[in-house]
C-alpha positions in Angstrom: 0.0 0.1 0.3 2.9 2.3 -0.6 3.4 5.0 2.1 -0.1 6.2 2.4 -1.5 6.3 5.8 -5.2 7.0 4.6 -7.2 6.8 1.4 -10.1 9.0 1.4 -13.0 8.0 -0.9 -15.0 10.7 -2.1 -18.3 9.2 -4.2 -19.3 12.5 -6.4 -22.4 12.8 -8.8 -23.5 16.1 -10.0 -21.6 17.4 -7.3 -20.4 20.7 -8.9 -21.8 22.9 -6.2 -19.9 21.4 -3.5 -16.7 19.5 -4.7 -14.5 22.4 -4.8 -14.8 22.9 -1.0 -14.7 19.4 -0.4 -11.4 18.5 -2.4 -9.8 21.8 -1.1 -10.3 20.8 2.6 -7.6 17.9 1.8 -4.8 20.5 0.9 -2.1 20.3 3.8 1.4 20.5 4.1 3.5 18.9 1.3 4.6 16.2 3.9 1.2 15.3 4.9 0.0 15.1 1.3 2.6 12.2 0.7 0.5 10.2 3.3 -2.9 10.6 1.9 -4.3 10.1 -1.0 -7.9 11.1 -2.4 -10.0 9.0 -4.7 -12.8 10.9 -6.6 -15.4 8.7 -8.2 -17.3 10.5 -10.8 -20.5 8.4 -10.8 -21.8 9.1 -14.3 -22.4 12.8 -13.6 -23.6 15.2 -16.5 -22.3 18.6 -14.8 -19.0 19.8 -14.2 -18.1 17.2 -11.8 -15.6 15.4 -13.7 -14.0 18.5 -14.6 -13.5 19.7 -11.4 -11.8 16.2 -10.2 -9.5 16.1 -13.1 -8.4 19.8 -12.1 -7.3 18.8 -8.9 -5.7 15.2 -10.1 -3.9 17.2 -12.6 -2.6 19.9 -10.3 -2.0 17.5 -7.2 -1.1 14.1 -9.1 0.1 12.4 -5.8 -2.8 13.3 -3.8 -5.9 13.3 -6.1 -6.9 10.6 -8.4 -10.2 10.4 -10.7 -11.9 7.4 -11.4 -14.4 7.4 -13.9 -17.5 5.2 -14.0 -21.2 4.7 -15.4 -23.7 5.7 -12.8 -24.3 3.0 -10.2 -25.1 4.9 -7.0 -23.1 5.5 -3.9 -22.4 2.1 -2.7 -21.2 1.4 -6.1 -18.7 4.1 -6.2 -17.3 2.8 -2.5 -16.8 -0.4 -3.8 -15.0 0.6 -7.0 -12.5 2.8 -4.8 -12.2 0.7 -1.7 -10.6 -2.2 -4.2 -7.9 0.2 -5.3 -7.2 2.1 -1.8 -3.6 2.3 -1.1 -3.9 3.6 2.1 -3.5 1.6 5.4 -7.0 3.1 6.5 -9.9 4.2 4.2 -12.7 6.9 5.2 -15.6 8.0 3.0 -16.3 11.7 2.5 -19.8 12.5 0.5 -18.7 15.2 -2.3 -21.0 17.7 -0.4 -19.2 17.4 2.9 -15.6 18.0 4.0 -13.0 17.4 6.6 -11.7 19.7 8.9 -8.4 20.6 7.7 -7.2 22.0 10.9 -7.7 18.6 12.5 -6.1 16.2 9.6 -2.6 16.2 10.4 -3.4 15.1 13.9 -5.9 12.5 12.7 -3.1 11.2 10.4 -0.6 11.2 12.8 -2.8 8.8 15.0 -3.8 6.6 12.5 0.3 6.1 11.9 0.3 4.7 15.3 -2.7 2.7 14.8 -3.4 -1.3 14.2 -7.4 -1.0 15.0 -9.8 -2.6 12.5 -12.0 0.4 13.0 -11.0 4.2 14.4 -14.1 6.3 15.5 -13.7 10.2 15.4 -16.4 13.0 16.4 -18.2 14.9 13.7 -20.4 18.1 13.2 -23.6 18.6 11.2 -23.6 22.0 9.5 -26.7 23.8 8.2 -26.3 24.7 4.8 -28.7 27.8 5.5 -28.0 28.9 9.2 -24.6 27.7 9.2 -25.4 26.4 12.6 -23.0 23.5 13.8 -24.1 20.6 16.1 -21.3 18.4 17.5 -22.0 14.7 17.6 -19.5 13.4 20.1 -18.3 10.0 21.5 -18.4 10.0 25.5 -18.0 7.4 28.2 -14.5 6.0 26.4 -10.6 6.4 27.3 -9.6 8.2 23.7 -6.4 6.8 22.3 -6.9 3.4 24.0 -7.6 0.3 21.6 -10.7 -1.9 22.9 -11.7 -5.1 22.0 -15.3 -5.5 20.9 -16.5 -6.9 23.9 -15.0 -4.0 25.8 -16.3 -1.7 23.4 -19.8 -2.8 23.9 -19.5 -2.8 27.8 -18.5 1.0 27.6 -22.1 2.4 27.3 -24.3 4.2 25.2 -22.0 7.4 24.7 -19.6 4.7 22.7 -22.1 4.4 20.2 -22.9 8.3 19.4 -20.5 8.2 16.4 -20.7 4.9 15.2 -22.0 6.1 12.0 -20.9 6.6 8.5 -19.5 10.2 9.4 -17.5 8.8 12.3 -16.2 5.7 10.9 -12.7 5.0 9.5 -11.6 1.2 8.5 -8.1 -0.2 8.2 -8.1 -1.2 4.4 -7.1 -4.8 4.5 -9.5 -5.3 7.3 -12.4 -4.3 5.4 -11.2 -5.9 2.4 -11.1 -9.3 4.4 -14.6 -8.7 4.9 -15.6 -9.4 1.3 -18.4 -6.5 1.8 -20.2 -5.2 -1.5 -22.4 -2.7 -0.7 -25.9 -2.4 -2.3 -26.0 -0.6 -5.9 -28.2 2.3 -7.3 -30.4 2.4 -4.0 -29.9 5.0 -0.9 -29.2 4.0 2.6 -26.4 1.7 1.7 -24.3 3.9 4.3 -26.2 1.7 6.9 -24.7 -1.6 5.3 -21.2 0.5 5.5 -21.2 1.3 9.3 -22.9 -2.3 10.2 -21.8 -5.3 8.3 -18.2 -4.8 9.1 -18.8 -5.1 12.8 -19.7 -8.7 12.7 -15.9 -9.2 11.8 -14.3 -6.5 13.9 -12.0 -7.3 16.7 -10.3 -3.9 17.8 -11.9 -0.5 18.1 -10.0 2.9 18.6 -11.6 6.3 19.5 -10.0 9.5 18.7 -10.8 12.8 20.4 -10.8 15.0 17.4 -13.4 16.4 15.0 -12.9 15.4 11.6 -15.9 15.0 9.5 -18.1 18.3 8.5 -21.7 16.8 7.5 -23.7 19.3 5.6 -27.5 19.2 6.2 -30.6 21.0 5.1 -29.7 20.8 1.2 -32.3 20.7 -1.2 -29.9 18.6 -3.4 -30.3 15.7 -0.5 -33.5 14.9 -1.7 -34.7 14.2 1.9 -38.3 15.2 1.3 -41.2 13.4 3.3 -42.5 12.1 -0.3 -38.9 11.1 -1.5 -38.4 9.3 1.7 -41.6 7.6 1.5 -41.2 6.5 -2.3 -37.7 5.3 -1.1 -38.7 3.3 1.9 -38.1 -0.1 -0.4 -34.7 0.8 -0.2 -34.5 1.0 3.7 -36.5 -2.0 3.8 -33.7 -3.7 1.5 -30.7 -2.7 3.2 -32.6 -3.8 6.7 -33.1 -7.3 5.4 -29.4 -7.4 3.6 -27.9 -6.6 7.3 -30.2 -9.2 8.9 -29.3 -11.8 6.5 -25.7 -11.3 6.5 -25.9 -11.6 10.1 -27.8 -14.5 10.6 -25.4 -16.2 7.9 -22.4 -15.2 9.9 -23.8 -16.9 13.4 -22.5 -18.2 15.8 -20.9 -14.8 16.6 -20.1 -13.3 19.9 -22.5 -11.6 22.4 -20.9 -8.4 21.8 -21.2 -8.4 18.2 -25.1 -9.5 18.5 -25.5 -6.6 20.5 -24.0 -4.3 18.2 -26.0 -5.5 15.3 -29.3 -5.9 16.9 -28.6 -2.2 17.9 -28.1 -1.4 14.4 -31.2 -3.2 13.0 -33.4 -1.5 15.8 -32.5 1.7 14.6 -32.8 1.1 10.9 -36.2 -0.4 11.8 -37.0 2.7 13.7 -36.1 4.9 10.6 -38.8 2.7 8.5 -41.3 3.5 11.2 -40.8 7.2 11.1 -41.1 7.0 7.5 -44.5 5.1 7.5 -46.1 6.4 10.5 -45.1 10.1 10.6 -43.8 10.9 6.9 -46.6 9.0 4.8 -49.5 10.9 4.0 -51.1 7.6 3.3 -52.0 7.2 6.9 -53.9 3.8 6.5 -51.0 2.5 4.1 -48.3 3.3 6.7 -49.7 1.8 9.5 -50.4 -1.4 7.7 -46.5 -1.3 6.0 -44.9 -0.5 9.2 -47.0 -3.3 11.3 -46.0 -5.7 8.5 -42.4 -5.1 8.8 -42.8 -5.1 12.4 -44.4 -8.7 12.3 -41.7 -9.9 9.6 -38.5 -8.9 11.0 -39.7 -10.1 14.9 -40.6 -14.0 12.9 -37.4 -13.8 11.2 -35.3 -12.7 14.3 -37.0 -13.2 17.5 -34.3 -11.7 19.5 -34.7 -8.3 17.5 -38.4 -7.8 18.9 -37.3 -6.6 22.4 -35.4 -3.8 21.3 -37.6 -2.7 18.3 -41.2 -2.8 20.0 -40.7 0.4 22.3 -40.0 2.2 19.3 -42.6 1.0 17.1 -45.2 1.9 20.0 -43.9 5.3 20.5 -44.0 6.2 16.7 -47.2 4.4 16.5 -48.6 6.7 19.3 -47.1 9.8 17.5 -48.9 8.6 14.5 -52.2 8.4 16.2 -51.7 12.3 17.6 -51.2 13.5 14.2 -47.6 14.4 15.0 -46.2 15.6 11.8 -42.7 15.5 10.7 -41.9 19.2 11.3 -43.3 18.5 15.3 -40.9 15.4 15.3 -38.0 17.6 14.1 -38.7 20.1 16.6 -39.2 17.2 19.5 -35.6 15.8 18.3 -34.0 18.9 20.2 -35.8 18.4 23.6 -34.3 16.7 26.7 -37.5 14.1 26.6 -36.6 13.0 23.2 -32.9 12.7 24.1 -33.8 10.6 27.1 -36.1 8.3 25.1 -33.1 8.0 22.4 -30.8 6.9 25.1 -33.6 4.8 26.9 -34.0 2.7 23.7 -30.5 2.0 22.7 
């Protein structure tokens, strides 16, 4: 893998509005540039995405690499780039997001000393309109310490806070050893990315730094209620893929089971929110939520205790005609935070 410490993978589809900001955030001192590579995957864009990527790969040939491919979705871009990554570690950064340049050097320095299968860092959300940043931060852990999977799952709920797409860095050789191919031409495959490798993970390292800056509130993200309802089948596809991979991997350790069941319950919750809160066809929404509740409990009975309270809570909100807007407001309340922690 040459002398590269980390490969950043940037899936880019019609990203001309954001890509310059994303790619420029990787420009550090020349010494650090020699230890990273940024693979820009132009996923069949029909705007200026390719031209922007080519500009960076031409100006900084040892740092930026441009890959052109037919459109296959976010997952396909990761599949292609992860197979050619030269860094000891790999991290995906979406084209409308960016990294904290000031913390990048410390991040690379920490990775030089690491052999953990997965490294977890804090991240910010940044609202596209207001510019407001919100810190998503791991708590209840000893930073810089490498934990076994069993130790990790014994740390408490705060250790799970950043076990998301934006907080995860994988050791490249480990990720490849999982033999994972993400679902293509669908949304929500990031749930596969931050869940399935944990079936095989042996060691986890937490770093006390913010690296990923996650843009929210953009119309380009197509996160309207109607779009989420229309794509609910994709979320269900991801749910069943994770559940199937987990069942096929049994027996696994207690710690792995705890993590996968937690992630499956989170995915079910997202489906329930879509059907019970965002779906304007209330009757159909109730029917679909109940169907997946029953089918999932039948397929994996151990999941039911973790998911039942989430379902009942969202069904109650549905019966009270809680709107998506009200739900977003509620998410900022202390009661919602308490409930979220209680059901993990």
